[in-house]
C-alpha positions in Angstrom: -10.2 18.2 -21.0 -7.3 16.4 -20.4 -8.0 17.5 -16.6 -11.5 16.1 -16.5 -10.1 12.8 -18.7 -7.3 12.3 -16.2 -9.7 12.0 -13.2 -10.8 8.5 -14.3 -8.2 7.3 -14.9 -6.4 8.4 -11.4 -9.5 6.7 -10.0 -9.0 3.6 -11.3 -5.1 3.5 -10.6 -5.8 4.3 -7.1 -8.5 1.3 -6.8 -5.9 -1.5 -8.4 -3.3 0.3 -5.9 -5.6 0.5 -2.8 -2.9 -0.2 -0.1 -3.0 -3.3 2.1 -1.2 -4.2 5.2 1.8 -6.3 4.1 0.9 -8.9 6.4 -1.9 -10.0 4.6 0.2 -10.5 1.5 2.6 -12.2 4.2 -0.5 -14.7 5.2 -1.7 -15.0 1.4 1.5 -15.8 0.3 2.0 -18.8 2.5 -1.2 -20.2 2.3 -0.6 -19.9 -2.0 2.4 -21.9 -1.6 1.4 -24.3 0.9 -1.5 -25.7 -1.2 0.9 -25.6 -4.3 2.9 -28.2 -2.0 -0.2 -30.0 -1.3 -1.8 -29.9 -4.8 1.0 -32.1 -6.0 0.7 -34.7 -3.6 -2.8 -34.5 -3.0 -4.6 -33.1 -6.0 -2.8 -33.8 -8.8 -0.2 -36.7 -8.3 -1.8 -38.1 -11.4 0.1 -35.8 -13.3 3.1 -38.3 -13.0 1.2 -40.9 -14.7 1.3 -38.8 -17.7 5.1 -39.7 -18.7 3.7 -42.9 -19.5 1.0 -42.0 -21.7 2.5 -41.9 -25.5 3.9 -38.5 -27.0 1.1 -38.7 -29.4 -1.6 -38.2 -26.9 0.1 -34.8 -26.2 -1.9 -31.5 -27.3 -0.6 -28.6 -25.6 -2.7 -25.5 -24.9 -2.0 -22.6 -26.4 1.0 -21.5 -24.4 2.6 -24.6 -24.6 2.1 -24.3 -28.2 3.9 -20.7 -28.3 7.0 -22.1 -26.1 9.3 -24.5 -27.1 7.8 -26.8 -24.1 9.3 -30.4 -24.7 7.1 -33.4 -24.5 6.0 -34.8 -21.3 8.3 -38.0 -20.3 9.5 -39.7 -17.2 12.7 -37.4 -16.4 10.6 -34.3 -16.9 8.1 -34.8 -14.8 10.0 -36.0 -12.0 12.5 -33.5 -11.8 9.4 -31.0 -12.2 7.6 -32.4 -9.2 10.5 -32.6 -6.9 12.3 -29.2 -8.0 8.5 -27.8 -7.4 7.9 -29.1 -4.4 10.9 -28.2 -2.5 10.2 -24.6 -3.9 6.7 -24.2 -2.8 7.8 -25.2 0.6 10.7 -22.6 0.7 8.7 -19.8 -0.4 6.1 -20.3 1.9 8.5 -19.5 4.6 9.1 -16.0 3.1 12.6 -16.2 2.0 13.7 -14.8 -1.2 10.7 -14.2 -2.4 10.7 -12.7 -5.6 13.3 -15.6 -6.7 11.5 -18.5 -5.3 8.4 -16.7 -6.4 9.2 -16.9 -10.2 10.2 -19.7 -10.1 7.1 -21.8 -8.6 5.3 -19.9 -10.9 7.1 -20.8 -14.1 7.2 -24.7 -12.4 3.6 -24.5 -11.6 2.7 -23.2 -15.0 4.4 -26.0 -16.6 3.0 -28.8 -14.4 -0.4 -27.2 -15.1 0.3 -27.6 -18.7 1.3 -31.1 -18.7 -1.7 -31.6 -16.3 -4.2 -29.8 -19.1 -3.1 -30.5 -22.0 -4.6 -34.2 -22.7 -8.4 -33.6 -23.0 -9.2 -32.1 -19.9 -9.1 -28.4 -18.6 -10.0 -27.2 -14.8 -10.9 -23.4 -15.6 -10.6 -23.3 -11.1 -7.0 -23.3 -11.7 -6.9 -19.6 -13.4 -7.3 -17.6 -10.8 -4.4 -19.4 -8.2 -2.1 -19.0 -11.4 -2.8 -15.3 -11.5 -1.7 -15.1 -7.9 1.5 -17.0 -8.6 2.3 -14.5 -11.5 1.8 -11.5 -9.2 3.2 -12.8 -5.8 6.5 -12.3 -6.4 5.9 -8.6 -7.5 5.3 -7.0 -4.1 9.0 -8.5 -2.6 9.5 -9.3 1.3 6.3 -9.1 3.7 6.0 -10.5 6.8 3.3 -11.8 9.0 1.3 -9.3 11.3 3.4 -6.6 9.6 0.9 -3.7 9.4 2.5 -1.3 7.2 0.4 -0.4 4.0 1.9 -1.3 0.4 0.3 -0.2 -2.7 2.1 -3.1 -4.4 0.3 -5.6 -2.0 -2.8 -4.0 -3.0 -2.3 -4.6 -6.8 -1.4 -8.0 -6.3 -4.6 -8.8 -4.4 -6.8 -6.7 -6.5 -5.2 -8.9 -9.7 -6.2 -11.7 -7.8 -9.2 -10.6 -6.8 -9.9 -9.8 -10.4 -9.2 -13.2 -11.9 -11.4 -14.5 -9.1 -14.7 -12.7 -10.4 -13.7 -13.1 -14.2 -13.3 -17.2 -13.2 -17.2 -16.9 -12.2 -17.9 -14.5 -14.9 -16.4 -16.4 -18.1 -17.7 -19.4 -16.6 -21.2 -18.2 -17.9 -19.8 -17.0 -20.7 -18.6 -20.6 -21.3 -22.2 -22.4 -20.3 -23.5 -20.0 -23.4 -21.1 -20.6 -25.7 -21.1 -24.4 -25.5 -24.3 -25.3 -23.9 -26.6 -22.6 -25.4 -29.6 -21.6 -24.0 -30.2 -25.0 -23.3 -27.7 -25.0 -20.5 -30.6 -22.7 -18.7 -33.7 -24.7 -19.7 -32.2 -28.2 -20.2 -31.4 -31.0 -18.2 -28.0 -30.1 -17.1 -28.4 -30.2 -13.0 -30.3 -33.6 -13.7 -27.6 -35.1 -15.6 -25.5 -34.2 -12.9 -27.0 -35.6 -10.2 -28.2 -38.7 -11.7 -24.3 -39.0 -12.7 -22.9 -38.0 -9.5 -25.3 -36.8 -6.8 -24.8 -37.4 -3.4 -27.6 -38.3 -0.9 -28.5 -35.2 -0.3 -30.1 -33.8 -4.1 -31.2 -37.5 -5.5 -34.6 -36.4 -4.1 -34.5 -33.1 -6.4 -34.9 -34.9 -9.8 -38.1 -36.3 -8.4 -39.4 -32.5 -8.2 -40.4 -31.1 -11.4 -38.6 -28.0 -12.8 -36.6 -27.5 -9.4 -33.1 -28.0 -11.4 -34.0 -26.1 -14.3 -34.4 -23.2 -11.2 -31.4 -24.1 -9.8 -29.3 -23.4 -13.2 -30.7 -20.1 -13.5 -29.8 -19.3 -9.8 -26.2 -20.7 -10.6 -25.5 -18.0 -13.9 -27.5 -15.2 -11.7 -25.0 -15.6 -8.8 -21.8 -16.4 -11.5 -23.1 -13.0 -13.5 -23.4 -10.4 -10.1 -20.0 -11.5 -8.6 -18.4 -8.2 -9.7 -20.9 -6.4 -7.3 -18.4 -7.3 -4.6 -16.1 -4.6 -5.6 -19.0 -2.2 -5.2 -19.7 -3.6 -1.5 -18.2 -2.5 2.0 -18.6 -3.6 5.6 -20.5 -6.2 6.5 -22.1 -6.6 3.2 -18.7 -7.1 1.7 -18.2 -10.0 3.8 -21.5 -11.4 3.6 -20.9 -11.5 -0.2 -17.5 -13.3 0.6 -19.3 -15.8 2.9 -21.6 -16.6 0.3 -19.3 -17.5 -2.6 -17.9 -19.8 -0.2 -21.2 -21.2 0.6 -21.9 -21.3 -3.1 -19.1 -24.1 -3.4 -19.7 -25.7 -0.1 -23.0 -26.7 -2.0 -21.6 -27.6 -4.8 -19.5 -29.8 -3.1 -22.4 -31.5 -1.0 -24.5 -31.8 -4.3 -22.3 -33.2 -6.9 -18.5 -33.7 -4.8 -17.2 -30.9 -7.2 -14.5 -29.2 -5.6 -12.6 -26.3 -6.3 -10.0 -26.2 -4.4 -7.2 -23.9 -6.2 -10.1 -21.0 -6.9 -11.0 -21.3 -2.9 -7.2 -20.4 -2.4 -7.4 -17.6 -4.2 -10.9 -16.3 -2.9 -9.2 -15.8 0.0 -7.4 -12.4 -1.0 -10.7 -11.0 -0.2 -10.2 -11.7 3.4 -8.0 -9.8 5.7 -5.5 -12.1 6.5 -3.2 -10.2 8.3 -5.1 -11.0 11.5 -3.7 -14.6 10.8 -0.3 -14.5 12.7 0.5 -18.5 12.7 4.2 -17.6 14.1 2.9 -15.4 17.1 0.1 -18.3 17.6 2.8 -20.9 17.8 4.6 -18.9 20.0 2.4 -18.6 22.3 1.5 -22.6 22.4 4.9 -23.2 23.1 5.2 -20.6 26.0 2.0 -22.3 27.4 3.2 -25.5 27.4 6.7 -25.2 28.5 5.7 -22.6 31.5 6.2 -23.9 35.4 3.4 -25.3 37.1 1.7 -23.1 39.5 2.7 -23.6 43.1 0.1 -25.3 45.5 
């Protein structure tokens, strides 16, 4: 009996730690840390403005209430910004992956607490935070390295599960706060009227079309776990559909999920991305002597 019980557990463990090339982690790590740096200066620079907001408006999230974290002020937000920016850029190089990785995770978590403790919480940051938490556990990894690692597989699997959970829990939140009316009501109609683009303005004049879209959105989110059952071209087709879904959302109502899209690259064979080798080839091509006439 114990042997039978041990087989499923062993299969789950093997699935969780299915080895992947270290080069995939190296590319994923570089992409994630470069996004963190870009996030500070492009997507969430407004977080620094919270230093000018009265402290009474600071309502920390649960983790901010459990930890003795200070109320954001000018000194905290300024130091946090510059130290995190420097640490993320250094971590993107692959140097000191554990030390810099844990530092970036801790600082970015605090950056998100400062950002989301004033009434608005973006759910597209969850899987990125999971990626930042697991990347330091892998250790050293070089671009293009084909050595397969169970640690690398575990880190990517955790990120993939967080990506799928983001979709699945998004549907749960829709039912929790909106009930069945989220499906049958005017949810998408309000979104299109408030921030819809010219590409979708016509949809408000087609009876029941946007209600059908609402059902399709929830169906898509609830079925995302099937990506773990697919192989080969069907697997990549599903991942492509996930990206296409967000492209359509952005084209329709200009809502982007960039952190989530970065985390979704954990499903891709990033070991084929070798920027150092590509740059070396480019430089060699430019410095090559001209052909004799």
